[in-house]
C-alpha distance (Angstrom), angle and dihedral (degrees) to the residues before:
residue distance angle dihedral
M1 . . .
N2 3.77 . .
Y3 3.71 105.3 .
A4 3.77 93.9 -164.4
D5 3.87 88.9 65.8
I6 3.83 95.6 53.1
H7 3.81 107.8 136.2
I8 3.73 118.2 -122.9
P9 3.80 128.9 161.0
D10 3.85 113.5 -74.4
H11 3.74 92.0 -125.5
A12 3.82 93.4 52.9
R13 3.76 92.0 47.7
E14 3.85 91.5 48.9
A15 3.79 90.8 49.1
F16 3.87 91.6 51.0
E17 3.84 91.1 47.5
R18 3.77 91.9 51.2
Y19 3.79 88.1 52.5
F20 3.73 93.7 47.6
R21 3.83 100.7 41.3
Y22 3.76 102.5 33.6
G23 3.86 104.0 20.5
F24 3.82 93.1 -118.6
A25 3.83 113.0 166.1
P26 3.81 109.2 -103.8
G27 3.79 119.5 -128.3
S28 3.89 118.6 -104.2
F29 3.84 93.5 -89.6
C30 3.85 95.2 48.8
A31 3.82 89.8 43.1
A32 3.78 90.8 53.5
I33 3.80 92.0 50.0
L34 3.78 90.7 46.8
A35 3.84 90.6 48.3
N36 3.83 91.8 51.5
D37 3.82 87.1 -118.6
L38 3.78 99.0 149.0
I39 3.89 96.9 175.3
A40 3.85 91.2 50.8
A41 3.81 92.1 46.3
A42 3.76 94.2 49.1
N43 3.86 90.1 49.4
K44 3.80 93.1 46.5
A45 3.80 99.1 43.3
D46 3.75 116.3 114.7
H47 3.81 122.8 -142.0
W48 3.85 90.5 -89.2
N49 3.79 95.9 51.2
S50 3.83 101.5 36.2
P51 3.81 96.7 77.4
H52 3.84 90.5 47.9
L53 3.84 100.2 50.0
A54 3.86 93.8 116.3
D55 3.73 93.4 44.1
I56 3.87 91.2 49.1
A57 3.77 90.8 49.7
L58 3.84 90.9 51.4
W59 3.71 92.3 44.5
I60 3.89 89.2 53.3
Q61 3.81 90.8 46.3
Y62 3.86 93.7 53.7
N63 3.88 101.9 31.8
A64 3.84 109.2 29.4
P65 3.86 114.8 103.5
Y66 3.73 116.3 -106.7
G67 3.85 111.5 -89.5
S68 3.76 93.9 20.4
W69 3.79 98.9 98.9
G70 3.80 145.0 23.9
S71 3.85 104.1 86.7
Y72 3.72 141.2 13.6
E73 3.87 88.6 -102.8
M74 3.88 89.1 56.4
I75 3.88 89.1 49.6
Q76 3.80 89.6 50.8
G77 3.76 91.2 49.3
W78 3.81 91.5 53.0
L79 3.75 91.2 49.0
D80 3.74 89.2 49.4
K81 3.88 87.0 56.3
N82 3.92 93.5 -115.5
E83 3.76 123.4 179.2
H84 3.81 92.9 -79.4
Y85 3.82 91.2 56.7
Q86 3.82 91.4 46.3
H87 3.82 92.0 50.5
Y88 3.81 90.5 49.6
Q89 3.77 91.0 50.8
K90 3.77 91.1 52.4
V91 3.84 91.8 49.4
L92 3.81 90.2 46.5
T93 3.80 93.8 48.9
F94 3.92 91.0 47.5
S95 3.89 88.3 50.7
I96 3.82 92.3 49.9
L97 3.81 92.9 47.3
K98 3.81 92.0 45.5
D99 3.80 90.5 51.8
T100 3.83 92.5 50.9
A101 3.87 94.5 49.6
């Protein structure tokens, strides 16, 4: 199985990508997923996300940048632009520049 190709709802993927790339605060459902808070995630999931909880969790595990998830404290650090966020931004910038060369 190629974990990078796990299907999750587009709106969820877009919300996670805005959080990773730009440091935008995730909504309560996405925050619960990122914090490994299964009970909160299940309670906050809408009818589009609910059937995909396991896939969303796997997608985060295999696609989320290091330091961006794992607890509410880690989420806050990412939002505060900690060293993990700054490192990810450097890697992302390098990747973009490499693709345009």
